[in-house]
Steps between C-alpha positions, in 0.01 A plus 500: 500500500827476700864600534805278469859598574833333560688500827845463341533153669331308221157531671181651359258680730149560384233720652149460377306826484162340446237707664720814520476587125170423329491282186350667190338346200364654178155536652643727776689719261235678291384844419189557724371760255551291184132420448364818632342715234605867517232733641446870506608701806234483759340801674259292701208671336469259217653524157406792280653458160466655157468262204573638153281363225715456192283224339330510166125499457464119508614484856299789657220280625730235639707767676194675651366180648831395643555841661140501642558154641818592677352829618196335667683263730369374834701571710584810316870596484550638141378784304612525135462833334503465115696742290440531126806435292573461135527156344860374523589130477846579643364701795734610777373580851598828665608495864214428745259368244386188316461495120298239311535434127446238231637400154611219281840430643549185296578147606658599828384189704299734727151640468513730794796667677562743785834685526554681826780718638561517872744612758545446872171676572293293253351540156580814305308426172347208318410425138236234415478380137250273314639305198238483223708250305342243735205671637326587175455129449357444851156565655397803700547303819878485421507873437334575833712247687826636354413857567389429855814290557748760385322782682522285817882468456529873438311566829753283690336157504669163447318187381251353736561150373708333237379143514288398199386176655306642788164675504484852355494779749280716280735802478718630214824462693452117504674302229223323311380384157144590600537864415124591479451391866807673633495848330449725800650565841349352811514555880823310511666764281330786680617370845857481369476865380360593841805336670734696267342844508245521778129596454416776258195635689253374764208308355252777584684725246463267207218714352716811520781310344294396202398863442863600521578236231229660282664838544829351406348367184357846416823685579728276300254471205558128471236358263308205627409246225147371524517142623359250740626542849602217733155527662316449160390856472541706182746793544363780276730767357216750535632637827865407463595859606354582841453862609706573805280792593192289475650221713607741768161677503332169551753397760442799717121531456225413746494449876784265496752769414669488846560122484626531147728781596649291785550201268649713225739665750620164628533367142683818398749469785572134422524567128720804547736309734526215249545721197755706684699199607473345150623816325792525736593130422540559126877456429681629195696229323836596332503476122782255493294256721208527262713426205664210674157361586387530135813330371470226759132423423572486127779247563276287716203500267725420196640208685157367587364555149795319340463210741870473559599169642682632807182690600319168592805372688484773762342387834277720709700748710803488273651754263539493125830616354331829386430595865134412529390292797226246442276533800275216397348343185181299451311366201295828468746762620848609599646776719840655455685773685818699450700750709560826321731655752434787754236283669278472181352183380290398197261208524323334202193281553391308199171321432619245248313347212534131531288365212 
């Protein structure tokens, strides 16, 4: 880069500015957050999130296994509390929660999808949907992989790997054709969650945490479908509702009451701090933003379903004429984002059917 000017005497004087003004290329001018998956606001005490079950009976076992897998991470940074909902294929998530549903959405090109709404502070809500148009013709491994994958996105995770030629990583956030061997989260995912949200509780409190999860199951009256757990044990529905009074009586009995009291106090303080911070972070979204999001998502999904020619012509990082930005696209998935105004964004992550 340089300057050139005339002296008025027929001479040209040039002055090179090389070194004074840096040269830029396309690699230097990029959005540093373009590939970052949106995550929930962090309190530093781990992520405590409510997940609404709006699935039909066919999916209860798959959902229960997926939630149990995400809840039993090592390191432990997430606790999902299940909330019973009514079946609704067109489910909508309220602020501060995740909702999971299923249905036959037709030949949409996707078998799993996560729609999330965020602002400058992070995720506000997320909806994960399973498309039975494709999944009913696939094995149980595909069901479990898809459920685990979409829940991972709803928790704030991006893909761990998108290369089909390399060795599988063994986790459900890895793009793969070997679904049966990659249908659960691994330490790689749990470490990422730890970086995002911090530790849920010290390791010595894991027993207390499991009992708290049992109390959550009792309080919310979420039915647990008898199934085989990830550890090969049969989960019976005989004791699907656990007595809070009985658990507490057992918890405080015996000579170890003092130690249990100390642990319970520390757990209570940590949980109270996290729950308080989480409740304060729930933001109310204006109705016009919600309607704008719904219209935008319908436009995007219609375009993808109709396989419009200009859709495939868009390069990663560029905008379609309808306002959607293609963050990236691979054989098995695509990720799109749109600004809704007032700092709100909607992101759609699609697990594509490529058969």
